[in-house]
C-alpha positions, 0 to 999 in steps of 0.5 A: 648041487650037481657038478653042471649045476656047480659048473653053472654057478661058479660061471655066474658067480665070476660073471657077478664079480667082474660085474660089481667091480666094473660097477664100483669103478664106474661110481668112484667116478662119480664119488665126491663130485656134484651130481643131479639127484631126484626124489623117489617120494614127497619127503625127499628121503628116498635119492636117486642119483645119475650115479644109481642110473649109470651104474644099473644101466651098465649092469643091465646091458652087462647082464643082458649081453652075458645072459640073454635068457636070464631075467632081471631086477633092479632097483631102478627103473621099474617097468609098466609090463612088470606085472605080467612079466613072470621072473625068470629061473635065473634072475639077477637081483640088482641094486646098483647103489645101496647107500645113496644118501651116504653116497651123495654127502661124500661119506663112503659107507655104500655098496653095489649089491649083485644077487642071482637067484634060480627060482627063489634061491639065492645062488650066487652074489657079489657086493663091491664096498668102497674100502680105501685100498690101492685098487680103490676097494674090494668084492665080496662074493660067494656062490651057495656052498662055495664059501665066502670071499673078501676078493681071493681071502676067505671071510667068516662072522664072528663067533661067540655063543653070546653077544658081546658087548663090545662088539658092534652091532648093526640096527636100524636108526628107527630100532628102538621107536617100533622094537625091543628085546624081551625081558628073558634076554637080559644079557650083552646087545653090543654096541649099536650102529647104523650104516645107511646101507643094508648091504654094507652092513650085511657085508660087515656082518659076512666079515666079522666086523659086525656080530650081528645085524637087525632089518626090519623090511628090507627089499629084495635088491638090498639082502638077497647078496648079502644075506647068501654072503653071510651063510657062505661066511659060516654064518645064519640069517633068520627070516621071517617072510610075511606070511610067516610069523616065525623066525626061521633059518633062510632057504628060498626067500620066495618058496611058493616059486616051485608051485607058481612063478611070482611075476616082477611086481610081485618080486619088486613087494617082496620084503621080510624082517631079517637078523643075520650072525653066527649060528648060535647068536642070530636065532637067540637075537630073533627069538627074543626080538618084540614089538614096542608098544605103541599108544597110537598105533594100538588105538588106530587098530581099535578105531579100524576094528570099531568102524569096521564092525559098524559098518558090516 
């Protein structure tokens, strides 16, 4: 980056740290109390609380006041005009409370995730984590090329050439139902944990507490800040974007942005597989991930192909 770009990135990172801390303090006022809950799905597995909404309202208002020319994509509050609204060159991607189910059940395993993309490239990030410290948690923050810090202390990913059996790894709760490791990988894989918060697990990976973590299909607001944190903590993030069958080190999250800016609706639908860890282990794990054979799924695919042929 040019000196001017670095100055902008530093300003944005500093603002993101302040906003993450402010949102974390706001959430602390709701934590452990009876709060109203709504659900986005009929199975009541995707909750949104008044704490989520208050955190996003605070973040949106502050970003709009400080950076009026920047765009905002938040998990909560999708608007009707997003199909016509193009993503701004500087786009703040917000998860005001990642780990809502943990939060509403009194489990302090959650995060506020703030990322800033510049034309699809992660530029800066800040995550509030509610660790029991005298100041009530800390902010993990980074910017591209500037390193990753927990408060003012630099952090780095766990370093090893192979997975270690007695070190933690982050896996989705449904991982073993849909995935497996290839037979070529006969070594250790680690001690699995599922925390219920993608942003939290990425932060734990950046800090070296988890040796690596795997995510099936996170949204932009779940992963953008934490993935940049892993990269800046001397690690790597392997991605498999929707139009690619190959795992690649994370670069731009929207490679087509330079040709045509996406709409907010398109960005809201973004998903990709991720494997985050150090520069030896993350690629190794990504290369050895395989989908698990599921007979029911294969039968449905076969029926779909048969009926499609008959109709044509």
